[in-house]
C-alpha positions, 0 to 999 in steps of 0.5 A: 178176845180169849176168855181167861179164868183168874186165878186158874186155881181157886184157893182150896185147889191151889196145892192140887193144881200145882201137883198136877201141873208139876207131875204132868211136866215131869211125865211129859203129859200135856194136861188141861182141866175140863168139864164142871170145874171150868163150867162152874167157874165161868158161871160164878155164883154159889156153884163156883164156891163149892166145887168138889171135883176137878176133871183133867184130860191127859193127852196120851197118844199112840204109841204110848197110849195103852189102856189109859196109862197116862191118866193112871201114871199121872194120878199115881204121881199126883197122889204121891206128891200130895201124900194122899193116903189111898192110891188112885182107883184106876179103870184101865178099860176106859183110861180113867183114874179117880184120886180122892184127896180128902172126903170133900175133894177129888181129882178125875183123870182121863186119857184123851180118847175117842169112843165108839158104841156098838148097836147093843152095848152101852159100854164103848170101845175106847181108843186113843184120841186127840183133845178134839176127839175127847170133847166131841165124845162128851155129853153137852157143849157146856161140859166140853170147855177146857182150861190151860194152866194160865187160865185160858179157856179153850172151846174146841166145839166153837159153841160151848161158850155161846151155849153157856152164855145162853144158858142152854143145854146142847150136845157136841154132836147131833143130839140123836147121835149123842143119845143113841150112844148112851140114852142116859144122857137124855136124863142127864140133859134134863138134870143139868137143865134143872140144876143149872137152871138152863133151857134145853135146845129145841133139837135136844128136846125133840131128840129126847121125845123121839128116843124116850122109850130107850130109857129103860133096862136093859139099854140103861140100868136102873141103878144109873137111872136112879142116880141121875133121878136122885140128883134131879130130885134134890135140885132147888127147881125140882118141880120144873125138872119133873115137869120137863121129864114129863114133857119129854116122855121120860118121867113115865119111864122112871116112875110110871106109878104117877101117871094115873094121877093125871086129871084126877081131881081131888076137891076139898082144899086141893088146888091141883089134880093128884099128879100136879099136887104130888110134883108141887108137894115134892118141890116144897119139901126140904132138898133132901132125897128121902123127904122129896121121894115121900112128897112125890109118892105120898098120894100115889095110892089115890087113883087106886082107891078113888070113889065118888060118894054123894058126888064127891071124890073120896080116897079112903085108905090111900095111905096104905095103898100108896105105901105099897105102891111107893115101895114097889116103885123104889125097889124097881129103881134099886133104892136101898132098903133103908131108904125104901123103909123110910119113904114108905113109912112117911107115905103111910103116916102122911095124913096123921099130922094133917088130921091133928086138932089141937082142941081134940087130940089128947096127949096120948094121941100125940105120943102115939104119933111120935112113937109110930113115926120114930126117927122119921118124925121131923121128915113127917112134919116137913112132909105135912107142911109141904102137903098143906102148902101145895093145896089151898090150906090157909096156913100150917099153924097146926103143924107148928102147934103139933111140933111144939106140943111134941117138944113139951111131951119129950119126943126122944123119951117117947120114941125110946119106949120099948116093950118091957117084955122080950120075945124070949120072955113071952115064949118062955112064960106062955110056952108058945112058939115064935110067931106074929103074935109076939110083935102084936103083944109087944106093940100093945104093951108099948101102946099102953105105956104111951097111953100112960096106963102101964108102967114100963117094967116087966112085972107090971106088963105081966099084970097088964096081960093077965088083965087083958088075956085077949092080947095073947089069943090067936 
């Protein structure tokens, strides 16, 4: 009995589907929906309620097929019919076109094709092909399902529906062949298994282990690895995903810095070794990339500073060491500088909220924490809660108390504190050239304001420096 989706177009997609169908008929280009839209509609639930993009396969065989003209023509016609502001982005070499309808919805068009990979290239040689050719070149069977305009689902691999029902990730071709063509598909397999909450077919898992060493440049660019890894990190089942990456040998290819934490016991409140604790902490942070990365890397420096004192493990200075190591790892993954700065700041400061004591901390200590955390304050508190919950701490009440106290002290006003003297002011008055001393002096003035011993005006600042000449030395 055929499987049919009713209605074929979700309400928010009705106008786009109508435009694609009508323009495809005018151009005599048989077209069907494919991939994530069909898969997620069949899965139902929350995934079916938030589908940001729909893929279409345009059957465009020789002699008409030439550098994806069918996909490009249809995308252009649909854009005009929908009065989209910007024309589609066309990738002629691959026969694809991307049409952004609005900030939340996009259409992807591809001319049906076959692909052949050379032994040293990850960019395929593209040639026209049938619908069957097109689905066989795709990554996983659950992403090969097609939908005709009446909602009828077509399963040309004869196992896409079966794998979807079994919640299983399998490849259309032999897994070794699929992963050999593009090793990034190994990481995508784990990412889909994580985000869809599917299992890996045993043959897929075995093939990933056999080829895991190929997930690295120049075979796969770090940018592509980073993007797939980032999608996995914000999944609700991120710990399972990270454990699956580890079990298949991929995690060490992505973040080798975590390996030395395996088997390193911590004592105290900790319930896992450093590696397991890091994965669990990441999973307990909010599903937001910067905080998840900070959770994953927050203790990465512990193995490097580990010592036994009186038979007990110590990790003095692991925050600073970890921030340096996290920065190195994130730069290797080609994350942008702004995200690297945020993550390394969180790693460097992650112990400060945990060390908070409502009975002994003075207000000036809280103000300094707020000032040091800056715009990462909320993430820092989230990280502290996750760090504690990933251990045997009885609760996180002291972090809640700290957050309430920060509100009482006006966190925004504290974070806005700046030195009353600029670098130009300091150089002009002291007749000294620029150098690290300026940052040191300005930081000391800000600390004095935070501590309540200096009024935030220039004259008071000069009097403070006259009373503390050591700040201008060196």
